[in-house]
N, C-alpha and C positions, 0 to 999 in steps of 0.2 A: 504493500500499499504506500503510495506516494502522496503525502499530506500537502495541502495547499499552502504555499507560502503567503506572507501578508505583503510581499512585493508583486504588483501586477506584472513588472517586467520580466520577472524570473519565472512566473507562471506560463505567461504567453510564449517566453522562448523554450520552456520546457516542452509545451504541447506543439509548438513548430518543430522542433527537433524529433519529437516522438512521432509525428505524422511526416517526417522526412521532406519537409519543406515544399509538399504538394502544392502544385500551382491553383488547384480549385479550392484552397482554403482561404477564406476572405475574414478580414478584420476591420470592424468599424470603431473608432475611437470616439470616447466622450470626454472632452477635455475638461468640462466644467466639473463632472463628477469623478474625474481620474480613473476612468474605467475603460475596458474594452470588450467589445462583442464579437465572438468568433463563430463561425460556420462554415459549412462546406456548401458552396454555391450550386453544386451539382445534386445535392441531397435535399435542400429547405426548400419549402414554398415561400416566395417573397411576399405574397398576399397575407399568408398567415402570420410573417413577423410583423408586418404592417399592423394587423387588426390586433394581434395578440401583446405585442410588446409597444410599439411606437405610439399607435393611437392612444391607449389608455394613458402613456405618459403624458402626451402633449395635450390631450384634452382634460384630463383631471388635474385637480389643484391638489399641491403637496402629496401626489401619488408616489410612493417608493416603490422600486423595481421588484423588491422581493416580497411584496404585498399583493401581486399580481395573482389571479387565480391560477394561471398556468405555470406559475414559478415552483420549482423544487430546487433543493439546496444539497449540496454535498461538499465534503470536505476530502475527498479521494480523487486525485488529477487522473488516476489510471481510469477510474469511472467516469471522468469527463472525457476522455479519449474514446471510450466505448460510446457515450452518447453522442458524440460528433458524428462518429461512424455510422450511427444510426438515424441522423437527420436532425439533430437537436442543435440549438444554438445556446452557447453558453457567454455568460456575463461574467466578467471578473473585475473586483473593485479593489482599489489600492488601500491597504490597511485591513483588508478582510481576510480571513481564514477559511472562507466558503465560497464556493461557486455556484451560481445560481443559473439552471438550465431550463429551455423553454422547448417543448415538443412541437416543431413546426416542419416536420419532415414532409416532403412533397408526395403527392398522390397524382399521378398523371392520367388524364381521362382520355388522352389519346389511344387509339387502338393499335397496339403492338401486336399486329396478327402475325401469324405464324408465315414464314417465307414460303412461297410457292414452290421453289425448287429445292427446298432442305425439309420437306414434310416428314413427320416421323407418328408411327401409330402410337407409340408409348413414350411419354416425357413432356416437357414443357411445350405450349404451343403459342409461345410468344416470340417476337422478332426484334430486330433493331429497327430504329426508325431514323429519319432525316434529321432529328434533333440530337446535336452530340450531348448535350446535358442529359438527356433522357437516357441515351446508351450507356453513359458513364453511370448513371443512376442505377441502370438494371446490372451493371456489373458489381457495383459496390453492394447492392443489396444481396448478392449472391456471396461476396467476399467481404465480410464484415472484420477487416483486419487492418491494423494501423501500418502495416507493410505494403499495402496495395498503393502505388505510387501513380499519378498522373503528372505527365510533362506536357506543358502546352507549346505550340510552336504556330507562327504566322506564315504561311508559305504562299507565293504568288506574288510577284511584285505589284501587279495591277489587282487580283482579286482578293488578296490578303485572307485566304482561308485558314480557318481555325483547324489544327491538327492536334489530336491527343495522342499519347503515347502511354500504355498502361503496362505495368508489370509488378512482380513481387519483389521487393528489395532484398529480401532475405533468401529468394530462391533463384532469380534469374542472375547468369552470369553477367559481371559487370563489364567485362570486355565486350560482350554483344550489344549490351546497353550503349557503351560507348559509341560502338560502330554504327547502331542506329542513328544515334545523335549526330554522329560526324556526315553520315550520308545524307540526312536531312537538312542540315546546314548548309551541305553543298548545293543544294537545289537552288538555281538562280532563273527559273523559269518565270514569265509573267503571268501565267494561268495555272493554277492548281484548283481543279473543281471535286475531285472525288479519288477514292484510293487507286482508282484505275490509271490515273495520271502518275500518281507516286509509284506504283510497281514498276514500271519501266524506267523510272529514275533509280531505282533502289536495287533493282536485280543484279545478281552477279554476273548472269550471262543474258544479255537481252536477245541474242540469237537463237536461244535454245526454245524449241517449241513446248518445253515443258515448263509449268508454271513453278515458280520457286518461292512464292508465298502464298498461303493458304488464304481464300477470300470465303468469308462466310457472313450470313445475316441473322445466325442464332447466337444469343447472348450466353446460352449453357455451353456452346462449343468455344467460344472465346473464353468463358471462365475456365473450362477445363484445361486448355492449353497455357493459360497463365498460370495456373497451379502445378502446370508440368515445367514451369520454368521459361516459358517462351513470352515473347512480347508482342501487344496487340497494338497496332496502328488504326485510328479512326479520323475520320473527317467530318467537318460540320456541313451538313446538306446531303449526306449519303448514308444509306442503311446498311453498307458494306463495311466490314472490319477485316484487316489483313493481319496475319499472324505469321511471326518469324522466330526462330528458323524452323524450316519444315523438312521432311523427307518425302520421297515418293509415296511410302506407305500411309503418310498422314492424310492423303487425299481420299484413302479407301476405309478410313475410319469415320464412324457417324455416331452422333448420340444415341441412336436407337440401339447400338451394339452393347452399351453397358446399362441401358433401361431394361433390356431383356435378360433373361437367363443366359448363362456363359455358353452353353451349346447352342443356343439358337443364334445367339450373336457370332460364334464361330462359324456357324453355316452360313450364314448370311454374308459375313466377311469373305469367305471362299469362293461364294458365288460372285461376288464383286471382282476378285482378283482374277478369277477365270474369264469373266467378261472382257478383261484387258487383252487376255490372248485371242478371244473369239473376235473383239472389235478390229484389231490390226490384221489378224492373220486368216480367218476363215475365207474371205474373198481370195486372197493370194494363194491360199491352199487349193481351194477349187480350182482356179484357173491353172496352177501348176500341174494338177492331177490329170484334168482333160486335155492340156496342150502338150505335156512332156511326159507324164509318168502314169499312163493308163493302166499299166500293170499292177498298180497298188489297189486298184478298186476290186472288191468282192466280185466274184462271179455271178452272184445273184443280182447285183446292181449294173453290171455292164449293160446288159440290153435296154434297162429304163432309160439309163442316163445317155446311151447311145441314141436312142430314138428320140430323145427330147433336145438334143443339140444338133442332130444331123441336118434339119432343114433350115438352121437359122443362118442366115447371110452374113453375120459378123463373127468374128473370132472372139473368144472368152474374154479377152482383153477388153476391146471395145465394149462388148455387152455390159462388163461389169463397171467401166468407168461411167457408161450411159445412165445406169441405174443409180449408181452412187450420186451423180449429179442431179437426178430427179428427185431422188429423197431429200437433198439438200433443198432444192428450190420448194418442196412442198413444206418442209420444215420451217424454211425462212416466211414463207407465206403465212403460214399458220400462226406466227409469232407477231407479224405485221398487222394482221388483221384483227378487229375487235374478237374478244374471247369466244362469245357463241359461234361466230361466223369461222373462227381459226380452227375451232375443233372440228367443225363439219367439213371444212376445205381438207384438213389432214387425213379424217377418215374417208370421206368419199372420193377425194384426190388418189388416196393411195390404193383404194379397191378398184375405182374405174380405170386408173392409168396402168396398174397392175394387171387387171385382166385383159385390157385392151391391147398391150404390147404383146402378151402371150398369145392370143387369139390372132394377131396380125403376124405373128411368126417372126417378129423382131427380136424377141428376148425368150429363152428358155425359161420352162417354169421353175427348174431347179435353181436357176441363178436368182430369179425373183426370192425364191425361199432364203437363199443365202444371204443375199443384200438385206433383206428384212431382218434376219437374226443378226446380222452386223449392226444394224442400225439401233435394234433394240440393246444390244449390249454395250453399244457406246452411251446410252442413257442411264445405265445402272449405276455409274460412278456417282458418287455423292456430291463431287465438285464439277460446277458446270465448265471451268477453265480446263480440266484435264478431259472432260468430255469431248470439248473441241478438238484438243490435240489428238485424241484418237481418231476422230473423224478425219483430220488432216494427214495423221500417218497411214490411213487406208490408201491413199493414192500412190505413195512411193512403193509400199508392199505389192499392190497390184501390178505396178509397172515393173518392179522387179521380178515377180513371178511369170509375168508375160514375157519376158525377155529371156530369163535364164532358169526357170523352173525352181526346184527346191534349192539350188545352187544360190540363186539370187535372194531367196527367202532366208537362207542361213547367212549369206553375208551381210544382208542388212540388220537381221537380228543382232550379229556381232557387233556391228556399227552402234546400234541402239545401246546394246549393253556397256559398250566402252564409254559412250556419252554419258549415260546414267552414273557410272562409277566415277566420272571424272568431274560431274556437275556438283556444284555446292550452293548452299542457302546460308549466305551469312557466315562463312567458314565451317559449316556443317555438311559432311558427306551426305549428297542428297539420296544415295541408296542404302544409308544405314538402316538397320544395323547387319545388312548383308556384307556391305563392304564399307568399312572393316567390319568384319564378323564380330558380333557381340550375342552370344548365346542367350544371357538374361534378358535381353531386349525383344527376343522373338516371341515371349510370351504376349505380346500386343501386335503381332504384324499378321502372319497368315491366319493365326487361330486368335481368339480373345480367352486368356485364361481367367478362373474365376477371380474376382476382385480381392479377395483376401490373400491370393497368391502374388497379386502385384505390389509389392511393399516397397518397391523402388521406382524412381522415376526413370524415364528413358534417358539414356546417356547422351543421345544427339542433340538435346537440347542445352547440355552443360550445365546442369543445375547446380547451385551449391550445396544444396541438401539432396542426396539421393534418397533417404529414407521417406516414406510416406506416412508413417508412424509405425507402431507395434504390432503385435497379432492380435487383430481384432475377433478372433474366434478363440481365444484363449479359454472362454468359458466350457468349452468342450473337455480342457485338460483338468479344470479345478472341480467339475461335475456340479451338481446340484445340492445346495444346502437346505 
């Protein structure tokens, strides 16, 4: 217990230091009373402060602040820290050994609805919004800890966009925090409107097709990554948060994996990872088989496949490219049109065009099935950025298979694997924990082990504290009393 000193300056300095000099901590000085009011601007409701504190003091005669109905006194500075983190305003007066707190926490009426592209069946159904203070509020409500630090930046010489960087001071690697600070301060652009602008300024390799920063609109996903030792970057005016550093497997981890039983989460995780191979390799494999390696087809399938492609005027390479382009056209049309019309265009357009091109003899029915499965597999990824990457990678794999068969596919896979092992995200190996191999971190990659078995944070984030706590199932050893 830290007792309140009679010097208001000492008390304020202690609170500021304890809260790590976070930028969203605000201070209002009352010179006549020799007092200070402290509060988090991202957690309090300014209208409540006006109604519960300032209006009664200015309208009433000889009203003392400690006599207000909302006032609660305490002599413990550690409790004051907790009160501040819960959205209360604290009043410190010179010569007093007690602090007065007021409950003025904010309750936002804005519908923070669940993001359309990151829906879950089980788990929180809220999302980030365009107001930066609301987003920070959602994170602070989930992490009520004084080590959660916010750093503000003004980026864009003309737009002066407010950027917030959030991290846990006692968990995040200070060198990565400094690197994020260095890269942000180096941005000299006139216009910064969203995290999408920041991403290309901050990426280690802008020429790589793979995203090196995790983009999400879910506050629970941001919270989980911050608690793992990662850093979140948010911009005012955008509901998207960036998380660094990340690995390839971070894009296949979804909040639903941890809200379900571990075997259900592991099963879904394996399906997602299998979709990566299907999305980039299925059309290429089919083209290579029917063009160069017909001998690998089982005898029972030779006649159906041969009859399907026998009368098609185009080679399989052209077939695949045509169908992939058509799928992308339908997808873009569905996005740009209003939601009800867009869904209709996607369903009707896919059925009509698919049926028409087969009946016209331009595309084989097996090719339609292959491309449809490829499109579905590319949408299984929880990250929209990686989904786009998979659709782009489909084209070079199709070309490699159409020119060199299996040899072209293997050669391109080797190049892809080399690229993934060389790529980094803020100094973290992108393909960790596979390269470099770390057996302990495999418990949350291909499979999701039970929560009680994951007692250490992943090494790729370089956290200061590896342990996440003790044995939470120790009750089994102690037995019932």
